[in-house]
C-alpha positions as CSV (number, residue, x, y, z in Angstrom):
1,M,-31.7,33.3,42.5
2,I,-30.5,31.7,39.4
3,S,-26.7,31.9,39.3
4,S,-26.0,30.6,36.0
5,K,-27.5,29.4,32.7
6,K,-26.4,25.6,33.8
7,N,-28.4,26.0,37.1
8,Y,-31.5,27.3,35.0
9,E,-31.6,24.3,32.8
10,E,-31.6,22.1,35.5
11,I,-34.7,23.5,37.2
12,K,-36.4,24.9,33.9
13,D,-39.1,22.1,33.9
14,E,-40.1,22.7,37.6
15,L,-40.2,26.6,37.2
16,N,-42.3,26.2,34.1
17,R,-44.7,23.9,36.0
18,K,-44.9,26.5,38.9
19,R,-45.8,29.2,36.5
20,R,-48.6,27.2,34.8
21,N,-50.0,26.3,38.2
22,H,-50.0,30.0,39.3
23,R,-51.7,31.1,36.1
24,L,-54.4,28.5,36.6
25,K,-55.1,29.6,40.2
26,N,-55.2,33.3,39.4
27,L,-56.2,33.4,35.8
28,E,-58.4,36.4,36.2
29,S,-55.7,38.5,38.0
30,V,-53.2,37.4,35.3
31,R,-55.6,38.6,32.6
32,R,-56.3,41.7,34.3
33,K,-52.5,42.6,34.7
34,A,-52.0,41.7,31.0
35,R,-54.7,43.9,29.7
36,D,-53.6,46.9,32.0
37,Y,-50.2,46.2,30.9
38,S,-51.3,46.4,27.1
39,K,-52.7,49.6,27.7
40,T,-49.4,51.2,28.6
41,E,-46.9,52.5,26.0
42,K,-44.3,49.9,26.8
43,G,-46.9,47.3,26.4
44,R,-48.1,48.6,23.2
45,K,-44.6,48.7,21.8
46,R,-44.0,45.0,22.9
47,T,-47.4,43.9,21.4
48,R,-46.3,45.4,18.1
49,R,-43.1,43.9,18.1
50,S,-44.2,40.6,18.9
51,E,-47.1,40.8,16.2
52,R,-44.5,41.6,13.5
53,T,-42.1,39.0,14.7
54,N,-45.0,36.3,14.7
55,Y,-46.2,37.6,11.2
56,R,-42.5,37.1,9.8
57,N,-41.8,33.6,11.5
58,N,-45.3,32.3,10.3
59,L,-45.9,34.0,7.1
60,E,-45.9,30.7,4.9
61,R,-47.9,28.8,7.6
62,D,-50.6,31.5,7.5
63,R,-50.7,31.6,3.8
64,K,-51.3,27.8,3.7
65,R,-54.1,28.1,6.1
66,G,-55.6,31.0,4.3
67,K,-55.5,29.2,1.0
68,K,-57.1,26.0,2.7
69,K,-59.9,28.1,3.9
70,Y,-60.6,29.9,0.9
71,E,-60.7,26.3,-1.1
72,L,-63.1,25.0,1.7
73,L,-65.4,28.1,1.3
74,K,-65.4,28.0,-2.6
75,Y,-66.2,24.5,-2.6
76,Q,-69.3,25.2,-0.2
77,I,-70.3,27.7,-2.8
78,M,-69.9,25.5,-5.9
79,M,-71.9,22.8,-4.2
80,R,-74.7,25.1,-2.9
81,Y,-75.2,26.7,-6.4
82,S,-74.9,23.5,-8.5
83,N,-77.2,21.1,-6.5
84,N,-74.1,19.3,-5.0
85,V,-72.6,18.3,-8.3
86,P,-70.2,21.2,-9.2
87,Q,-70.6,21.6,-13.0
88,C,-71.4,24.2,-15.5
89,A,-75.1,25.0,-15.8
90,C,-74.6,25.6,-19.4
91,C,-72.2,23.2,-21.1
92,G,-72.0,20.6,-18.2
93,E,-68.4,21.0,-17.6
94,L,-67.1,19.0,-14.5
95,E,-63.6,20.1,-14.4
96,Y,-63.4,22.0,-11.0
97,D,-60.7,24.3,-11.9
98,F,-62.6,25.8,-14.7
99,L,-65.9,26.7,-12.8
100,S,-66.5,30.0,-11.3
101,L,-69.8,31.9,-9.8
102,D,-71.9,33.7,-12.3
103,H,-74.7,36.3,-11.6
104,I,-77.7,35.2,-13.3
105,I,-78.9,38.7,-14.0
106,P,-75.9,40.5,-14.8
107,Q,-75.3,43.7,-12.5
108,A,-75.0,46.0,-15.5
109,I,-78.8,45.3,-15.9
110,T,-79.7,45.5,-12.4
111,G,-77.7,48.7,-11.9
112,K,-76.0,47.2,-8.8
113,L,-72.1,48.0,-9.2
114,P,-70.0,44.9,-7.9
115,N,-68.6,45.8,-4.6
116,R,-67.2,42.3,-3.7
117,V,-65.5,39.8,-5.8
118,G,-63.9,36.4,-5.0
119,V,-63.4,35.4,-1.3
120,H,-65.2,38.7,-0.2
121,L,-68.4,37.8,-2.4
122,Y,-68.2,34.1,-1.1
123,R,-68.1,35.2,2.5
124,K,-71.2,37.7,1.8
125,L,-73.2,34.8,0.3
126,K,-72.6,32.4,3.0
127,R,-73.3,35.1,5.7
128,E,-76.7,35.9,4.0
129,G,-77.7,32.1,3.7
130,F,-76.7,31.4,0.0
131,P,-79.4,33.9,-1.6
132,D,-80.8,33.1,-5.1
133,G,-79.6,34.8,-8.3
134,Y,-76.3,32.9,-9.0
135,Q,-75.3,30.0,-10.8
136,I,-72.1,28.1,-11.5
137,L,-70.6,28.3,-15.2
138,C,-67.2,27.5,-16.8
139,S,-64.9,30.2,-17.8
140,N,-66.0,29.8,-21.4
141,C,-69.8,30.2,-20.7
142,N,-69.1,32.9,-18.2
143,L,-67.1,35.2,-20.6
144,A,-69.5,34.2,-23.6
145,K,-72.5,35.4,-21.4
146,R,-70.7,38.6,-20.3
147,D,-69.8,39.3,-24.0
148,H,-73.1,38.5,-25.7
149,G,-75.6,38.5,-22.7
150,V,-76.4,34.7,-23.2
151,C,-74.0,32.0,-23.8
152,I,-73.2,30.7,-27.4
153,H,-74.4,27.3,-26.3
154,D,-77.9,28.4,-25.7
155,K,-80.1,27.6,-28.7
156,N,-81.7,31.1,-28.6
157,F,-78.5,32.8,-28.6
158,I,-78.7,36.2,-30.7
159,D,-76.0,38.8,-30.6
160,K,-78.3,41.7,-30.1
161,K,-75.3,44.2,-30.5
162,L,-75.1,43.4,-34.2
163,H,-78.3,45.1,-34.9
164,C,-76.2,48.4,-34.4
165,I,-74.7,49.1,-37.8
166,V,-71.7,50.9,-36.3
167,Y,-71.0,48.0,-33.9
168,E,-71.4,45.6,-36.8
169,S,-68.7,47.3,-38.9
170,Q,-66.5,47.5,-36.0
171,K,-67.2,43.9,-34.9
172,K,-66.2,42.7,-38.6
173,F,-62.9,44.3,-38.3
174,Q,-62.0,42.9,-34.9
175,D,-63.1,39.3,-36.1
176,K,-60.9,39.6,-39.0
177,I,-57.9,40.6,-36.8
178,K,-58.8,37.9,-34.3
179,Q,-59.0,35.3,-37.0
180,M,-55.6,36.4,-38.3
181,I,-54.0,36.1,-35.0
182,I,-55.6,32.7,-34.2
183,E,-54.4,31.2,-37.5
184,K,-50.9,32.5,-36.9
185,Y,-50.5,31.3,-33.4
186,S,-52.1,28.0,-33.8
187,N,-50.4,26.7,-37.1
188,E,-53.6,27.4,-38.9
189,T,-55.5,24.7,-36.7
190,N,-57.7,27.3,-35.3
191,A,-58.0,25.2,-32.2
192,C,-57.0,25.2,-28.5
193,V,-53.3,24.0,-28.0
194,C,-54.3,22.2,-25.0
195,C,-58.2,20.9,-25.3
196,K,-58.3,21.1,-29.1
197,L,-61.6,23.4,-28.7
198,T,-62.2,25.0,-32.3
199,D,-65.0,27.6,-31.5
200,I,-63.3,30.7,-32.1
201,R,-65.5,32.5,-29.8
202,F,-64.0,30.6,-26.9
203,L,-60.5,31.1,-27.8
204,A,-57.9,33.4,-26.3
205,L,-54.2,34.5,-26.9
206,D,-52.0,33.2,-24.2
207,H,-48.5,34.5,-23.2
208,I,-46.4,31.4,-22.9
209,Y,-44.0,33.1,-20.5
210,S,-44.6,35.8,-17.8
211,I,-46.3,39.0,-19.0
212,E,-43.3,41.0,-17.5
213,N,-41.0,39.5,-19.8
214,Y,-43.0,41.6,-22.6
215,K,-42.5,45.1,-22.2
216,G,-43.8,48.1,-24.2
217,M,-46.7,46.3,-25.5
218,P,-50.5,46.2,-24.7
219,R,-51.5,43.7,-22.1
220,G,-54.3,42.2,-24.0
221,G,-57.6,42.3,-26.4
222,Y,-57.6,44.0,-29.7
223,P,-54.6,46.5,-28.9
224,L,-52.4,43.7,-28.5
225,F,-53.7,41.9,-31.6
226,L,-52.7,45.1,-33.7
227,W,-49.5,45.3,-32.0
228,L,-48.6,41.7,-32.8
229,R,-49.5,42.4,-36.5
230,K,-47.6,45.5,-36.6
231,A,-44.6,43.5,-35.1
232,G,-44.6,40.8,-37.4
233,F,-46.2,38.1,-35.1
234,P,-43.3,37.7,-32.7
235,P,-43.0,34.3,-31.0
236,G,-43.8,33.8,-27.4
237,F,-47.6,33.3,-27.8
238,Q,-50.2,30.4,-28.1
239,I,-53.7,29.8,-28.5
240,L,-55.8,28.4,-25.7
241,C,-59.7,28.5,-24.6
242,H,-60.7,30.7,-21.7
243,N,-60.9,27.5,-19.5
244,C,-57.4,26.4,-20.3
245,N,-56.2,29.9,-20.0
246,H,-57.5,30.5,-16.6
247,S,-56.3,27.2,-15.4
248,K,-52.7,27.9,-16.6
249,A,-53.0,31.4,-14.8
250,K,-53.6,29.6,-11.6
251,H,-51.2,26.5,-11.7
252,G,-48.7,27.5,-14.4
253,I,-49.9,24.7,-16.2
254,C,-53.4,23.7,-17.6
255,V,-55.1,20.9,-15.2
256,H,-55.7,18.8,-18.6
257,M,-51.7,18.4,-18.6
258,I,-51.4,17.8,-14.9
259,K,-54.3,15.3,-14.5
260,N,-54.2,13.8,-17.9
261,N,-57.8,14.6,-18.5
262,E,-59.0,13.5,-15.1
263,H,-61.4,15.7,-13.1
264,S,-59.7,17.8,-10.7
265,Q,-62.4,18.1,-8.0
266,P,-60.6,18.8,-4.8
267,N,-60.6,16.5,-1.7
268,I,-61.1,19.1,0.9
269,I,-64.0,18.1,3.1
270,N,-61.2,16.1,5.4
271,N,-58.5,18.7,5.3
272,K,-57.9,20.3,8.7
273,L,-57.8,24.0,8.7
């Protein structure tokens, strides 16, 4: 029997060696006792307590591992659906952070509701062997395709909604308000503050600071435009294209400013998960 902590420290290595040897020689018996113990009330409480402690102690480590796994999975999806060269299928954009997965046939047309997005969709596609029906688009082309059914870059682009008289009148009013907002917050340059893109159909209003700092106002869209006009165009906003806006939301700053216009395709193939 160990009489003191000092004595234990002296023979600790020897005790640990004996325990390891005993476990190796009686592995099945040790595992069976552990399973039986885990089924008891005392064992379940101890397991839950251990899981909570492990979660708290390794939270940051698990988050980093999960992020690496997600980035690797996303990279596999990008490579598979862009013929091993991650780029936008419409405009040829190569900046990795601007790229996203797009349904070639919109789900609104097929009648299938989107039940998986993000990492859940990536896992489903990999599990099913990367089925057809998807492509890689940048944020600008993806949102343009969502709004108009086809990207603005397409030579056959026609906004079919304009054939509706009611929609045409509403669209003219919304475009007028959007043009006013863009002129005001771009110092009449009508361009993205970051990449200088000038096509108004790709431009969006960006909150310079966290949206939590703006209380009592709409989160976005035309309700926000109307609120800004009524409030007298308060400061704290800027004009970005959808690509730069999404990149800023992800990193806190656009990759154009981080990389000085160098491509940001991640080197994750050799990363250890």
